[in-house]
Each structure stands twice: as structure tokens, then as C-alpha cells.
C-alpha positions as CSV (number, residue, x, y, z in Angstrom):
1,M,-22.7,32.5,-130.0
2,K,-25.4,32.7,-127.3
3,R,-24.1,29.5,-125.8
4,I,-20.6,30.9,-125.6
5,I,-21.7,34.1,-124.0
6,I,-23.8,32.2,-121.4
7,F,-20.9,29.8,-120.8
8,R,-18.5,32.7,-120.2
9,A,-21.1,34.4,-117.9
10,V,-21.4,31.2,-115.9
11,Q,-17.6,30.9,-115.7
12,L,-17.4,34.5,-114.4
13,S,-20.0,34.1,-111.8
14,T,-18.4,30.8,-110.7
15,L,-15.0,32.5,-110.3
16,C,-16.6,35.4,-108.3
17,A,-18.3,32.9,-106.0
18,L,-15.0,31.0,-105.7
19,A,-13.2,34.2,-104.8
20,A,-15.8,35.1,-102.2
21,V,-15.3,31.6,-100.6
22,I,-11.5,32.0,-100.6
23,T,-11.8,35.4,-99.0
24,L,-14.1,34.1,-96.3
25,F,-11.9,31.1,-95.4
26,L,-8.6,33.0,-95.5
27,G,-10.1,35.9,-93.5
28,V,-9.1,38.5,-96.2
29,T,-10.8,41.8,-95.8
30,D,-10.7,45.1,-97.7
31,S,-8.1,46.4,-95.2
32,A,-5.7,43.7,-96.4
33,W,-5.5,45.5,-99.8
34,G,-5.1,49.0,-98.3
35,A,-7.6,51.7,-97.3
36,E,-8.9,52.5,-100.7
37,R,-12.3,53.0,-99.1
38,V,-13.7,53.3,-95.6
39,R,-16.6,51.2,-94.3
40,I,-18.7,53.0,-91.7
41,G,-21.6,51.6,-89.7
42,H,-24.4,53.5,-88.0
43,F,-28.1,53.3,-87.1
44,P,-31.0,55.3,-88.7
45,N,-31.5,57.0,-85.4
46,V,-31.5,60.6,-84.1
47,T,-28.7,59.5,-81.7
48,H,-26.5,59.0,-84.8
49,L,-26.8,62.4,-86.3
50,Q,-23.2,62.9,-87.4
51,P,-23.1,60.0,-89.9
52,I,-26.5,60.7,-91.3
53,I,-26.1,64.5,-91.7
54,G,-22.5,64.0,-92.7
55,Q,-23.7,62.0,-95.7
56,S,-26.0,64.8,-96.7
57,L,-23.2,67.4,-96.4
58,G,-20.5,65.1,-97.9
59,T,-18.1,66.2,-95.2
60,F,-16.6,62.8,-94.4
61,E,-15.8,62.1,-98.1
62,K,-14.2,65.5,-98.5
63,R,-12.1,65.3,-95.4
64,I,-11.0,61.6,-95.7
65,G,-10.4,61.8,-99.4
66,A,-11.6,58.2,-100.1
67,P,-14.9,56.7,-101.0
68,I,-17.1,55.7,-98.0
69,Y,-19.3,52.6,-97.9
70,W,-22.1,53.2,-95.4
71,K,-24.0,50.4,-93.7
72,T,-27.0,50.7,-91.4
73,F,-27.8,48.4,-88.4
74,N,-30.7,48.0,-86.0
75,A,-28.6,47.9,-82.8
76,G,-25.1,47.5,-81.5
77,P,-24.4,43.8,-80.9
78,S,-24.9,42.9,-84.6
79,E,-22.9,45.9,-85.7
80,M,-20.0,44.9,-83.5
81,E,-20.2,41.4,-84.9
82,A,-19.6,43.0,-88.4
83,L,-16.7,45.0,-87.1
84,I,-15.0,42.0,-85.4
85,A,-15.4,40.1,-88.6
86,G,-13.5,42.8,-90.5
87,Q,-16.6,44.0,-92.4
88,L,-16.5,47.6,-90.9
89,D,-13.6,50.0,-90.2
90,I,-15.4,52.6,-88.1
91,A,-18.8,52.4,-86.3
92,F,-21.2,54.7,-84.4
93,V,-22.5,52.4,-81.7
94,G,-23.8,52.3,-78.1
95,P,-21.2,52.1,-75.4
96,N,-22.2,48.7,-74.0
97,P,-21.8,46.7,-77.2
98,A,-18.5,48.5,-77.8
99,V,-17.2,47.5,-74.3
100,N,-18.5,44.0,-74.8
101,A,-16.7,43.6,-78.1
102,F,-13.5,45.0,-76.7
103,L,-13.4,42.5,-73.8
104,R,-14.5,39.5,-75.9
105,S,-11.6,40.2,-78.2
106,K,-9.2,40.8,-75.3
107,G,-8.7,44.3,-76.5
108,K,-7.8,43.4,-80.1
109,A,-11.0,44.4,-81.9
110,L,-11.5,48.1,-81.4
111,R,-10.8,51.4,-79.7
112,I,-13.3,54.1,-78.7
113,I,-11.9,57.3,-80.3
114,A,-14.8,59.8,-79.7
115,G,-18.3,60.3,-78.5
116,A,-21.3,61.2,-80.7
117,A,-24.4,61.6,-78.6
118,S,-25.8,62.0,-75.1
119,G,-29.4,61.4,-74.2
120,G,-32.2,60.5,-76.6
121,A,-33.5,57.4,-75.0
122,A,-36.7,56.8,-73.0
123,L,-39.2,54.3,-71.6
124,V,-42.5,54.7,-73.5
125,V,-45.8,53.2,-72.4
126,P,-49.4,53.4,-74.0
127,K,-51.2,56.6,-73.2
128,D,-54.0,54.8,-71.4
129,A,-51.8,52.4,-69.5
130,R,-52.3,52.3,-65.7
131,I,-48.6,52.6,-65.1
132,N,-47.3,55.4,-62.9
133,A,-44.3,53.8,-61.1
134,A,-41.8,51.0,-61.6
135,K,-43.8,48.6,-59.5
136,D,-46.7,48.8,-62.0
137,F,-44.6,46.9,-64.5
138,K,-44.8,43.7,-62.6
139,G,-46.3,41.0,-64.9
140,K,-45.9,43.3,-67.9
141,R,-44.1,43.0,-71.3
142,I,-41.4,45.6,-72.1
143,A,-39.3,45.6,-75.3
144,S,-35.7,46.7,-76.0
145,P,-34.0,47.0,-79.4
146,E,-31.6,44.0,-79.0
147,F,-30.3,41.7,-76.3
148,A,-27.3,43.4,-74.5
149,N,-27.6,46.6,-76.4
150,T,-27.3,50.0,-74.5
151,Q,-31.0,50.4,-74.0
152,D,-31.4,46.8,-73.0
153,V,-28.8,47.2,-70.3
154,A,-30.4,50.5,-69.1
155,L,-33.9,48.8,-68.9
156,R,-32.8,45.7,-67.1
157,H,-30.6,47.7,-64.6
158,W,-33.5,50.1,-63.9
159,L,-35.9,47.2,-63.3
160,K,-33.5,45.5,-60.9
161,S,-32.8,48.7,-59.0
162,N,-36.5,48.9,-58.5
163,G,-36.9,45.4,-57.1
164,L,-38.1,43.8,-60.3
165,T,-36.3,40.8,-61.8
166,P,-36.3,40.6,-65.6
167,G,-37.6,37.3,-66.8
168,R,-39.4,36.6,-63.5
169,D,-41.3,39.7,-62.6
170,V,-41.2,41.5,-66.0
171,Q,-40.9,40.0,-69.4
172,V,-38.1,41.8,-71.4
173,I,-38.3,41.2,-75.1
174,P,-35.4,42.2,-77.4
175,I,-37.0,43.1,-80.8
176,K,-35.9,45.2,-83.7
177,N,-37.2,48.8,-83.5
178,P,-39.6,48.6,-86.4
179,D,-41.2,45.5,-84.9
180,I,-41.4,47.2,-81.5
181,L,-43.5,49.9,-83.1
182,M,-45.8,47.3,-84.8
183,L,-46.3,45.4,-81.6
184,F,-46.9,48.6,-79.7
185,Q,-49.6,49.6,-82.1
186,Q,-51.2,46.2,-81.7
187,K,-51.3,46.6,-77.9
188,K,-49.0,43.6,-77.4
189,L,-46.5,45.6,-75.4
190,D,-46.8,47.4,-72.1
191,G,-43.7,49.5,-72.7
192,A,-40.5,49.9,-74.7
193,W,-37.1,51.4,-73.8
194,V,-35.8,52.8,-77.2
195,P,-33.6,55.5,-78.7
196,E,-34.8,58.4,-80.9
197,P,-36.4,58.5,-83.4
198,W,-38.3,55.5,-82.1
199,V,-39.3,57.3,-78.9
200,S,-41.1,59.8,-81.1
201,R,-42.4,57.1,-83.4
202,L,-44.1,55.4,-80.5
203,L,-45.5,58.7,-79.4
204,M,-46.7,59.7,-82.9
205,D,-47.7,56.4,-84.5
206,G,-48.2,54.2,-81.4
207,G,-50.2,56.4,-79.2
208,G,-47.6,56.4,-76.4
209,R,-46.4,58.6,-73.7
210,I,-43.0,58.9,-72.0
211,Q,-42.9,57.2,-68.7
212,L,-39.3,57.9,-68.1
213,D,-36.7,60.0,-69.9
214,E,-33.3,58.3,-69.2
215,R,-31.7,61.7,-68.7
216,Q,-33.5,61.7,-65.3
217,L,-31.3,58.9,-64.1
218,W,-27.9,60.5,-64.7
219,P,-26.1,63.5,-63.1
220,E,-26.7,66.6,-65.2
221,G,-28.6,64.4,-67.6
222,K,-25.4,63.3,-69.3
223,F,-24.7,59.8,-70.4
224,P,-23.2,58.3,-73.7
225,T,-25.9,57.0,-76.0
226,T,-23.5,56.8,-79.0
227,V,-19.7,56.5,-79.2
228,V,-17.3,56.2,-82.2
229,V,-15.2,53.1,-82.4
230,V,-12.5,52.1,-84.9
231,R,-11.3,48.6,-85.8
232,R,-7.9,48.3,-84.2
233,E,-6.1,46.9,-87.2
234,F,-7.5,49.7,-89.4
235,Y,-6.5,52.3,-86.8
236,E,-2.9,51.1,-86.6
237,K,-2.5,51.1,-90.4
238,N,-4.4,54.3,-91.2
239,R,-3.9,56.7,-88.3
240,E,-3.8,59.8,-90.6
241,M,-7.0,58.7,-92.3
242,V,-8.7,58.2,-88.9
243,K,-7.5,61.6,-87.9
244,R,-9.1,63.1,-91.0
245,F,-12.3,61.2,-90.1
246,L,-12.2,62.8,-86.6
247,E,-11.7,66.3,-88.1
248,A,-14.9,65.7,-90.1
249,H,-16.7,64.3,-87.1
250,I,-15.9,67.5,-85.1
251,E,-16.8,69.7,-88.0
252,I,-20.2,68.1,-88.4
253,T,-20.9,68.1,-84.6
254,E,-20.2,71.9,-84.5
255,W,-22.3,72.4,-87.7
256,I,-25.3,70.6,-86.1
257,E,-25.1,72.8,-83.0
258,K,-25.0,76.0,-85.0
259,H,-27.7,75.0,-87.6
260,P,-30.4,73.0,-85.7
261,A,-33.2,73.8,-88.2
262,E,-31.1,72.9,-91.2
263,A,-29.8,69.8,-89.4
264,Q,-33.3,68.6,-88.8
265,K,-34.2,69.2,-92.5
266,R,-31.2,67.3,-93.7
267,F,-31.7,64.5,-91.2
268,N,-35.3,64.0,-92.3
269,E,-34.3,63.9,-96.0
270,E,-31.7,61.3,-95.3
271,L,-34.0,59.3,-93.0
272,T,-36.6,59.2,-95.8
273,R,-33.9,57.8,-98.1
274,I,-32.9,55.1,-95.6
275,I,-36.3,54.0,-94.2
276,T,-38.7,55.7,-96.7
277,K,-40.7,57.5,-94.0
278,P,-40.0,61.1,-92.9
279,M,-40.9,62.4,-89.4
280,P,-43.4,65.3,-88.9
281,V,-41.4,68.5,-88.4
282,A,-42.8,69.3,-84.9
283,L,-42.1,65.8,-83.7
284,L,-38.6,65.8,-85.2
285,A,-37.8,69.0,-83.3
286,E,-39.0,67.4,-80.1
287,A,-36.7,64.4,-80.8
288,F,-33.7,66.6,-81.5
289,G,-34.4,68.4,-78.1
290,R,-33.8,65.1,-76.3
291,V,-30.4,64.5,-77.9
292,T,-27.1,66.4,-77.3
293,V,-24.4,65.9,-80.0
294,T,-20.9,65.7,-78.7
295,F,-17.4,64.4,-79.6
296,D,-16.7,63.6,-75.9
297,P,-17.0,59.9,-75.1
298,L,-18.1,60.8,-71.6
299,A,-15.8,58.2,-70.1
300,A,-17.0,58.4,-66.5
301,P,-20.7,57.6,-67.1
302,L,-19.6,55.1,-69.8
303,M,-17.7,53.1,-67.2
304,I,-20.8,53.2,-64.9
305,S,-22.9,51.8,-67.8
306,A,-20.2,49.1,-68.3
307,D,-20.3,48.1,-64.7
308,R,-24.1,47.7,-64.9
309,A,-23.6,45.4,-67.9
310,R,-21.1,43.4,-65.8
311,E,-23.6,43.1,-63.0
312,L,-26.2,41.8,-65.5
313,G,-23.8,39.2,-66.7
314,Y,-23.2,40.7,-70.1
315,L,-19.5,41.2,-69.2
316,P,-17.2,38.8,-67.4
317,R,-17.8,39.1,-63.6
318,S,-14.1,39.1,-63.1
319,T,-13.7,42.3,-65.1
320,D,-12.2,45.0,-62.9
321,L,-13.7,48.4,-63.9
322,S,-12.5,50.3,-60.9
323,G,-9.7,52.1,-62.8
324,G,-11.4,52.0,-66.2
325,I,-10.5,49.5,-68.9
326,K,-7.0,49.9,-70.2
327,G,-6.8,50.6,-73.9
328,L,-10.5,50.8,-74.4
329,I,-10.7,54.6,-74.9
330,D,-8.0,56.3,-77.0
331,V,-8.6,60.0,-77.6
332,T,-5.1,60.9,-78.5
333,L,-6.0,62.0,-82.1
334,L,-9.2,63.7,-80.9
335,N,-7.3,65.8,-78.4
336,E,-4.6,66.7,-80.9
337,I,-7.4,68.1,-83.1
338,L,-9.2,69.8,-80.2
339,K,-5.9,71.4,-79.0
340,K,-5.3,72.8,-82.5
341,K,-8.8,74.2,-82.6
342,S,-8.3,75.7,-79.1
343,L,-11.1,73.6,-77.7
344,P,-11.2,71.8,-74.3
345,Q,-9.6,68.4,-74.2
346,V,-11.7,65.3,-73.4
347,R,-10.8,62.6,-70.8
348,E,-10.1,58.9,-71.2
349,K,-11.2,58.1,-67.6
């Protein structure tokens, strides 16, 4: 009897493996069977408050009316690879990886349907570092979360605008955020351009200080740190579901603005669940103070950031950004909801 059970178990596992291989080779994704669940990607960052707090409140599940599979990522490029591969339906991501994925796929991969956060990124250096200006970074080592992610683009552009060439004058090292903290603690980095909560982690656990808050570089301190993208195929087949997702996104954004203390508490609880280490209350409040939640994709500064990525060679040089990127931003559903709620419309350009 045991042999029969074992044999049947082996048969079952072999069939499952075979099914997985067939799915991989045929390119079949969950969306091919209908939207029975929604797969949403995000980072365990303060710049991704809506998906994290939304999980605590259960708002997305209630509004969408379908189970949600949540997946966390370190940075945007790897998340966009998952979306292009059909492994995600919706993603909270930095603007530059979103633009890059859109252009690489010739507009077939995704649409930006909303904003999520502005601010919340900074260049941090050791407290005792003799660095007071951009020129002091010559010959130094600075980390970013991932090659071609939003902070990586911001860092390299800032260095070049200050007469420093990444790779020649300054060594820019793309490393995962947890590893940045470890190397920072070991005094192996001279700086790091990171999003929250890693700015605060470097201050708290790494003995760092903020050399430059990125808000200082933008008019009125506004620039998109996080936007919301949807896989185009999913969007076209499930517009009503995407609309319900956006209703939840707006509801959570407004809730965070009205309940900052409770939002911090819920975020910390969810962060502990995701990465097992909570943030001290005072430091978390400081991190929240550097981030502005929004549902506006902030199209104008988003295109400025995209142009900087193009200048760095992350986007095709031939890309014409003068009139925006046709089809990249689609806020039709978002504006329908905002109009119904008597809230100001957002722009696509």
C-alpha cells in the first residue's frame, strides 16, 4: 500500500511539473483563464504606502471582489520583468522602470494609470564623512538600489550635472537595499541614494546623515517616486476590475492623509510581517514626513525624469519626449472616479 501511495504521489508531482513546463513554453498566464485573482507587486517601502496599508485595511479585496496575490520586490527593473512576463497584473513602481518597460515593449506591456507617492528619497552619507558638496564625492563609492531604477537615474543625473562622470570619477554600485545598509554599516560605502524607509534605516542603524533630500532638486519639491501601472492585456480585459482597484487606491490615499498616526501604526505592523523588523516610532514619523501620498502620476516631472534616463542611455536616444510618450499614461478611469467624487482631475501630460 505504501508503494502505491508513493507511486501516486510521484505521478502527481510529475504531472504538476509537466503542467508548469507546458505553461512556461506556451506562455499561458493566469489572465488566460480569467481574472479570478489579481496579482499586485510592490516594495516594502514607505513610498509604497497604499499597497501596504491597503493590505492591513483589506480595502483592495473588498473593492475588487477577488482574491489578491501580493508580491514584494527590491526595485523596479526586476518588478517590470515580472510584469512583462505576465506574472503580475498591477504594480506599484518607480517611473523610470515603468517608462523603460513601456518603450522596450513598444507600448504593449503596460499603462500608467495613477500616481502613488512623491518624495521620500535622499542621498545619505556617514555622519563623520568629510563630504559637504558634490565635488567631495570624487573617487568615492555610492550605492543605488538597482541599475536603472528611479534612484539610480536620479543619482547618476545629479553626479553628471555636477561635473562628475559615474564609473570614472565616482563608482556607482547598484545593490539591494538590505545589502546597502550592511555595507554602509561596515564603512564600505561613502553614500547611498535610496527611498524610504531605507533613508531612515541608514540614519538609525547605519549612523548616517542626509546630504541631499531629492525634494530640493524639484520645483515645489514634487516628483513621482511611485506610480501605478497595469499590464495592458489585463487592463483591456478587466477594465471594470481595474476601475474598482483605482477606487480602492483613492480611498486608501485619502485615509492615509486623514489618519497619519494610525497609518504609521498599520504600516509598521505590515512592515514587521514582511521584513520582520519594525521601525522606531519617532523615526517612522520622520520618514512619513518626507513622503507625500497621491493618486496623481505627476506627468510633467515624470517626463523630465524619463528624459534624464534617456540622456544616461537607459532609454533609446531616438525617443522623442518633447510631447510626452503617446499611450504611456492613461488616467481615463482615474478621472472618471475623481469627477464622480467632485475631486480635481489629473493630467496625462
